[in-house]
KEFIMI-332500 format. One line per field, with one value per atom (N, C-alpha, C): residue in one letter; atom name; x, y, z. Coordinates in nm, 3 decimals. Layout:
% KEFIMI-332500
r c(a, ...)
a c(CA, ...)
x c(X, ...)
y c(Y, ...)
z c(Z, ...)
***
This chain:
% KEFIMI-332500
r c(m, m, m, d, d, d, p, p, p, t, t, t, k, k, k, h, h, h, a, a, a, l, l, l, v, v, v, p, p, p, k, k, k, h, h, h, t, t, t, k, k, k, v, v, v, s, s, s, e, e, e, k, k, k, e, e, e, k, k, k, q, q, q, d, d, d, l, l, l, l, l, l, d, d, d, t, t, t, y, y, y, g, g, g, i, i, i, t, t, t, l, l, l, r, r, r, e, e, e, l, l, l, p, p, p, r, r, r, i, i, i, l, l, l, i, i, i, k, k, k, d, d, d, p, p, p, g, g, g, l, l, l, g, g, g, k, k, k, l, l, l, d, d, d, v, v, v, k, k, k, e, e, e, g, g, g, d, d, d, v, v, v, v, v, v, k, k, k, v, v, v, i, i, i, r, r, r, s, s, s, s, s, s, p, p, p, t, t, t, a, a, a, g, g, g, e, e, e, t, t, t, v, v, v, f, f, f, f, f, f, r, r, r, r, r, r, v, v, v, v, v, v, a, a, a, a, a, a)
a c(N, CA, C, N, CA, C, N, CA, C, N, CA, C, N, CA, C, N, CA, C, N, CA, C, N, CA, C, N, CA, C, N, CA, C, N, CA, C, N, CA, C, N, CA, C, N, CA, C, N, CA, C, N, CA, C, N, CA, C, N, CA, C, N, CA, C, N, CA, C, N, CA, C, N, CA, C, N, CA, C, N, CA, C, N, CA, C, N, CA, C, N, CA, C, N, CA, C, N, CA, C, N, CA, C, N, CA, C, N, CA, C, N, CA, C, N, CA, C, N, CA, C, N, CA, C, N, CA, C, N, CA, C, N, CA, C, N, CA, C, N, CA, C, N, CA, C, N, CA, C, N, CA, C, N, CA, C, N, CA, C, N, CA, C, N, CA, C, N, CA, C, N, CA, C, N, CA, C, N, CA, C, N, CA, C, N, CA, C, N, CA, C, N, CA, C, N, CA, C, N, CA, C, N, CA, C, N, CA, C, N, CA, C, N, CA, C, N, CA, C, N, CA, C, N, CA, C, N, CA, C, N, CA, C, N, CA, C, N, CA, C, N, CA, C, N, CA, C, N, CA, C, N, CA, C, N, CA, C, N, CA, C, N, CA, C)
x c(10.145, 10.066, 9.999, 9.996, 9.933, 9.787, 9.690, 9.549, 9.500, 9.561, 9.514, 9.545, 9.634, 9.671, 9.587, 9.501, 9.419, 9.314, 9.284, 9.191, 9.049, 9.010, 8.874, 8.857, 8.965, 8.957, 8.941, 8.831, 8.811, 8.908, 8.921, 9.012, 8.954, 9.037, 8.999, 9.087, 9.028, 9.105, 9.045, 9.131, 9.087, 9.047, 8.932, 8.888, 8.937, 8.956, 9.002, 8.889, 8.923, 8.822, 8.721, 8.766, 8.674, 8.578, 8.631, 8.547, 8.446, 8.491, 8.404, 8.288, 8.319, 8.215, 8.121, 8.176, 8.092, 7.997, 8.045, 7.962, 7.846, 7.878, 7.775, 7.674, 7.720, 7.630, 7.542, 7.600, 7.525, 7.407, 7.430, 7.325, 7.247, 7.287, 7.216, 7.219, 7.334, 7.348, 7.460, 7.468, 7.578, 7.676, 7.793, 7.895, 7.846, 7.769, 7.719, 7.621, 7.566, 7.471, 7.537, 7.668, 7.739, 7.761, 7.763, 7.798, 7.940, 7.969, 8.097, 8.193, 8.322, 8.427, 8.527, 8.566, 8.659, 8.798, 8.864, 8.998, 9.096, 9.062, 9.146, 9.114, 9.020, 8.982, 9.103, 9.128, 9.244, 9.243, 9.126, 9.118, 9.177, 9.184, 9.243, 9.394, 9.450, 9.593, 9.681, 9.753, 9.851, 9.797, 9.665, 9.608, 9.627, 9.661, 9.680, 9.546, 9.461, 9.328, 9.316, 9.226, 9.195, 9.043, 8.996, 8.852, 8.792, 8.681, 8.613, 8.648, 8.751, 8.784, 8.680, 8.673, 8.582, 8.665, 8.627, 8.697, 8.603, 8.657, 8.583, 8.621, 8.522, 8.545, 8.490, 8.576, 8.536, 8.539, 8.421, 8.409, 8.378, 8.428, 8.393, 8.254, 8.178, 8.044, 8.023, 7.973, 7.953, 7.845, 7.752, 7.644, 7.666, 7.728, 7.745, 7.887, 7.978, 8.118, 8.190, 8.158, 8.212, 8.102, 8.109, 8.018, 8.101, 8.054, 8.128, 8.049, 8.118, 8.059, 8.145, 8.085, 8.159, 8.136, 8.242, 8.236, 8.309, 8.258, 8.330, 8.410, 8.528, 8.619, 8.585, 8.571, 8.543, 8.645, 8.668, 8.766, 8.707, 8.579, 8.518, 8.371)
y c(10.047, 10.096, 9.978, 9.982, 9.879, 9.918, 9.845, 9.884, 9.880, 9.799, 9.791, 9.918, 10.002, 10.127, 10.245, 10.223, 10.330, 10.373, 10.502, 10.558, 10.503, 10.462, 10.415, 10.264, 10.193, 10.048, 10.021, 9.957, 9.930, 9.824, 9.817, 9.721, 9.580, 9.486, 9.346, 9.264, 9.175, 9.085, 8.945, 8.847, 8.707, 8.668, 8.602, 8.559, 8.417, 8.385, 8.251, 8.150, 8.024, 7.918, 7.927, 7.962, 7.975, 8.092, 8.207, 8.323, 8.291, 8.217, 8.178, 8.091, 7.993, 7.905, 7.982, 8.073, 8.157, 8.243, 8.299, 8.381, 8.300, 8.181, 8.096, 8.051, 8.017, 7.976, 8.091, 8.209, 8.326, 8.357, 8.352, 8.388, 8.267, 8.147, 8.026, 8.007, 8.029, 8.018, 7.919, 7.887, 7.805, 7.896, 7.845, 7.922, 7.969, 7.885, 7.919, 8.036, 8.069, 8.179, 8.315, 8.318, 8.445, 8.503, 8.635, 8.696, 8.657, 8.661, 8.614, 8.730, 8.697, 8.788, 8.702, 8.749, 8.673, 8.672, 8.558, 8.544, 8.642, 8.686, 8.781, 8.926, 8.950, 9.088, 9.167, 9.285, 9.363, 9.401, 9.409, 9.443, 9.337, 9.214, 9.108, 9.119, 9.188, 9.218, 9.102, 9.117, 9.017, 8.922, 8.919, 8.823, 8.682, 8.592, 8.452, 8.380, 8.397, 8.338, 8.228, 8.136, 8.029, 8.018, 7.946, 7.929, 7.869, 7.927, 7.880, 7.961, 8.046, 8.134, 8.245, 8.309, 8.421, 8.546, 8.655, 8.782, 8.882, 8.957, 9.064, 9.195, 9.270, 9.398, 9.508, 9.603, 9.714, 9.841, 9.902, 10.024, 10.142, 10.258, 10.381, 10.424, 10.476, 10.523, 10.658, 10.756, 10.888, 10.887, 10.794, 10.791, 10.689, 10.575, 10.468, 10.459, 10.536, 10.527, 10.419, 10.293, 10.180, 10.078, 10.013, 9.903, 9.780, 9.664, 9.540, 9.447, 9.389, 9.294, 9.170, 9.057, 8.932, 8.876, 8.825, 8.767, 8.634, 8.536, 8.410, 8.418, 8.364, 8.370, 8.258, 8.296, 8.200, 8.217, 8.109, 8.113, 8.175, 8.154, 8.211, 8.229)
z c(8.561, 8.672, 8.743, 8.872, 8.954, 8.978, 8.919, 8.934, 9.078, 9.164, 9.303, 9.380, 9.329, 9.396, 9.349, 9.249, 9.195, 9.297, 9.301, 9.399, 9.385, 9.266, 9.245, 9.263, 9.288, 9.308, 9.458, 9.500, 9.642, 9.693, 9.825, 9.886, 9.875, 9.829, 9.816, 9.910, 9.987, 10.072, 10.064, 10.067, 10.066, 10.207, 10.222, 10.355, 10.382, 10.509, 10.546, 10.529, 10.535, 10.523, 10.637, 10.758, 10.871, 10.850, 10.805, 10.777, 10.667, 10.567, 10.457, 10.509, 10.591, 10.645, 10.737, 10.819, 10.907, 10.825, 10.714, 10.626, 10.569, 10.518, 10.459, 10.564, 10.684, 10.792, 10.840, 10.852, 10.899, 10.809, 10.678, 10.584, 10.532, 10.571, 10.529, 10.379, 10.320, 10.174, 10.140, 10.012, 9.962, 9.889, 9.862, 9.792, 9.655, 9.587, 9.454, 9.455, 9.570, 9.578, 9.596, 9.619, 9.629, 9.489, 9.478, 9.349, 9.310, 9.182, 9.130, 9.101, 9.104, 9.057, 8.979, 8.864, 8.781, 8.843, 8.831, 8.885, 8.819, 8.696, 8.622, 8.655, 8.746, 8.780, 8.829, 8.773, 8.814, 8.963, 9.023, 9.165, 9.255, 9.206, 9.287, 9.291, 9.193, 9.192, 9.229, 9.338, 9.378, 9.484, 9.503, 9.598, 9.544, 9.630, 9.591, 9.602, 9.499, 9.502, 9.398, 9.426, 9.331, 9.323, 9.225, 9.208, 9.335, 9.381, 9.501, 9.625, 9.618, 9.731, 9.740, 9.855, 9.876, 9.903, 9.838, 9.851, 9.916, 10.011, 10.079, 10.012, 9.967, 9.900, 9.990, 10.026, 10.114, 10.031, 10.015, 9.936, 10.027, 9.990, 10.061, 10.017, 10.114, 10.084, 10.151, 10.077, 10.137, 10.246, 10.240, 10.339, 10.450, 10.417, 10.515, 10.569, 10.516, 10.557, 10.479, 10.509, 10.436, 10.412, 10.297, 10.269, 10.236, 10.281, 10.263, 10.173, 10.076, 9.982, 9.979, 9.951, 9.938, 9.799, 9.739, 9.605, 9.606, 9.528, 9.511, 9.383, 9.387, 9.273, 9.175, 9.048, 8.941, 8.829, 8.756, 8.646, 8.520, 8.495, 8.374, 8.391)
***
């Protein structure tokens, strides 16, 4: 079974380097201040990610429609 196809797994997408820099500049933060996601996380599935990449997670919300979260990829 492919975990990325499961109904309860939110959509994960890798952001580009430009999007990553725009995100950090917008919020005035460093990469280390983003919440972490393990590189082995099943939600990352077949995404070609490496340590230090940023992943955008889009979750369905009954009140907000969609909520967007950003996570930095870590090895451990």
